[in-house]
N, C-alpha and C positions, 0 to 999 in steps of 0.2 A: 542275624536280629529278628527277621520276618521267620524262618525256624522256630525261633524261641518262643517269639509270641505267639505261632500256631501251637504249638506244642500245650503253653497253658490256658489255650482258648480265650484269651483275653477280653473279648467281647460279655462272654457270660461271667466273669469276676463281678459286675456289676450287679448281677441278680445276688451274689454273696453279702456285697455289702447294704443291699435293700434290707437283707435279715437283720444284719447287726443294729440297722435305725431303726427297725422294728423292735426287737426284741429289748433296745432300749428304752423308745418313749414309751413300752407297755410297762416296766416297771417303776418308771420314773414321774413325778409329779412335778408339772412346769409351770410356775406362776404365771400366769398373764403382765406383760409387760416389762419381763427380763428377757436375755436374749441365751439362755441356757449356757455360757461362758465358763461356767465354774465346773461343769461337767465335766468341759471340752477332752481334757488330758486321760481319762480313761476311757470314752469312748473311742478316740484316738487310736489307742493303743487295741483295742478289743477290735476295732476295723482292721489296723493293719495284720493282727492274729489269723481273723477267719478269713482275708484276703490271702496271707500264704499259705493257710492250710488248702483253700480250696482252688489254687493252682499245685500246690504239688498233691493233690488229688487227680487235674489233670496230666501230670507229668505220670503218674503211676500208671494211670490207665493206660496210657500209650507203651509204655515200659512193659507190661505185661499183655499189653494186646499184640506185640510185634511180630508172632506170627499170622495172627490173622489180618493184622492192617497190609503184611508184606502179600498176601493173597487178593484181599478187597481193597484196602486204601493205600496203593504203593506211593502215592502222593504225599503222605503224611510224615512229618521232619523226621522220624528215626528210618523208617524203611526207604527214604528215598535220600538217605545219607547226610541228610542237610545238618544233622543234629546226633552225634554217635551214642549210643545205648550208656555206656559208662557215664558222659557228659548228663545226660537225663537222669540219672541215676544221681548221681550227686547233686544234681539241682533239686531234686525231689527231695534228696534229705535235708538238705540245708533250707528250702522251704518249711520243711513242716518242722525242723527245729526250730524258726525263728519264728512259725506261727504260736510252737507252745511255749515258747519263755516268755513271749510277749504279752499272753495271756497270763501267765505265771505273775508278771510284774500288776497284774489287775487285782486280783485275790485268790485266794486256796481254790475256790469253787470254780473260778474261772480255767484255772489249771486243771481241773477234775474234768471239767467240760471239752475242753482243747483235748484232753487227753483221750477219754471216749470219743472224741470226733474223729481223731486220728485212728485210733483203732477200727473204727467202723468204716473208714474212708480204705485202709490198707484191707481190708477185710472184703471191701465190696472190688476191689482192683484185683486184688488178689487168687481169692477164694470163691466167693457168690457170686458174681457178675453173671455168669451162665445157667448160675441154678435156680429153683423157681423163688429163692430168698432172695435173687440177684434186687428187684424194683423196691422189696422191703429194706436191703439194707442200704440202700441210694437213698431212699426216702427218710429214715434213719439221718444219715447223715446232713439234710435239711431241717429235722427236728433238732437238732443238738445244734445247728448254726445259729438258729432264732435263738433258743437258750445260750449260747456263748453270747450273743447280744444283751442280755439278759442277766448275767453269770455276777456279777457284782452286786448286785442285790436280789442272790437265789440261795435259797437252802434245802437241803434235800428232805428235810421231812415236809410231811405232807402240808401242814400252815403255808410253807414259804414256797409251794409249787402252786399252790391255789390261790394263794389271797389277792395277788392280779394274773391277769388272762393271759400270760407272755406262755401259757402248756396247752390251753384250749387251741391257740392260733397258732402252734408248732405242729401240731397234729394235725390240722387242716391242710397245712400247705406240705407237711411230711406226706400225708394222703395223695395231697396234687400231683408232687412231684412222683411218687410209686406212679400214678398214670402217665407220667409223661414218661418215664421210663420202660414203663410196657411198652406204651408208642414206640420208642426208640429201637427198642431190641434187637429188631432186624431193617433197622433203618437202610441198610446199604444192597437189601437186595425187596424184590417182591415182596411185602408184607399180609400178613394173611387178614382178612376182613374180621375175623372172632376177635383175632389179637385187639386190633386197632379199636372194634366194639368195646373191648374188654378196659382197654385204657382208657375208652371215652367215659365211659360209666366210675371208672376211679379218679381221674382227674374232675368229673362233675361233683363228686360226693366229699373231693377237699372242699370246693368253692361251697358245698352246702354246709360244711362243719363252720365254716367261718362266717357265713351269713346265721347261721343259729348261735353263734358266740357273740355276733352282732345286736341279736334279738333279744338274747335269754339273757346276757353277761349284768345288765342294769336291774335286774330282777332281782339277780341274786345276791349285790353287793355294792353295785353303784348306785348313784342317783340317775334318774334316765337322762341319755342324752341326745342331746335335741339334733343331731344329724346321722342320728341311726338309721334312718329310713332313705336318706341318702345315700349312705355307705351302702346299704342294702341293693339299693339302686344301680352305685356303680359295680357292685359284681353281677349283679343279671346282665347289664350291657358286655361286662370282658366276658360271663359264661356263655353267651351269646354269639359275640364274635368269633369264640375258640369254636363252638361246637359245629358253627355255619362252614369254617375250615377244616376242622374235623372229618367231617358228613363228606368234604369234597376227596379228602383221601378216602376214605370210606369206599368212595364210589370208585376209585382207581388209585388201588393201595401201590403206585410205582414208587421208585426212593424218593424221584424228584417233589411229589406231592407229601410225602412223608417226612421227609426234611424239612420243606417249609412250613409244614403245620408244627414240626416242632422248634423251629426258630419261631415261631409264634408262641408256643405255650411256653418258651423260655424267658421271651419278650414281657409276657403277660404274667408273669410269675415276679419283674418289677411293679407291675399295677397294683397287681392282690396286695404285696407288702405297703404298699402307698395307700391303695385304699383304707388297710387298717389304720395305719398312722396317722390317716386325716379325720377318721374317728375317735381314736385317742385322745389327738392332741386337737379335741373342739375347743375346750375352755381353755386353751393356754394364748388366747390373740393371737395376733399377725405372726408370732414365733413359730407358733404351731401351724397355722398356714406356709411358712417359711418351709418348715421341715416335708411335711407335705408333700408338696411341690417340689423342694428339691430330690426327696424320696424317687419321684415320677419321672424327673428331670435324668435320673440314671440312665433310662432308657435311651436316650439321643447320643452318648459315645457308643452306647453295647451297640445301637445303630449303626452309627457311622463306622465303628472297627469291623463288623461283621462283613461288610462288603468285600474288606481284603481277609480276613482272618474268619474260617467257617469256624461257626458255634457247634455243631456237632460232629 
């Protein structure tokens, strides 16, 4: 069982959950004094769809990487023999199928987004990972995952994409993950400093996009939101923490330093989602506060599980 949990990289699935919470809250209005229970069924189905699609991507990542992992990471579940390659393929197919079918139960647009996400996952794992387009493909997976959370209220026409801030948030988080992917491209060996420096620029650019969204969006379409400055300050704290750790890896780009930074980058992704949820749910009373804190709390099981199951 531990081999299978390592195969799906269970601690990182909580970052996918945070995406769905964010996408859903960005496209729904919750009235103060309500508990949002009427929205629970669709949300839970989208959450299940995202988790299954995310874990299928982790499985197929190892399926396609078998030769490289045999040489560089022989302890991984498939090259070590703890999970057979055929069993991994079956698991990946089942997870992806369940994810797509679950999305289809919500809306037709949810099915379309899930289908695009499945294509992006397989394209990254099987074709683009080692090409210059690899980081962009991974970023597109995250972008689509946020849109999956928003998909029951999503329309492909420009007003449907732009009337709520889900697209700008998805782009910012996608750019952030492009930076994380560049940072992790050679994690198993000593990384080049120019690569790590470029990655640092990219993930900071993603955070800047999120900050610009918080500052500029009320001017465009919403009344000014009282916690905008607080949310921007939270982003600044996250950025400071990440850059301090990234500079340590830049000074000594050994695998251990780089992998520690990647872990922090992935865990901080949850906090970026939680910050945006906090910003959006400011006028929803105690329920909004609970949702933001619940999103941030996803970092706890991720941290605990990462002691036994590597995130990278």
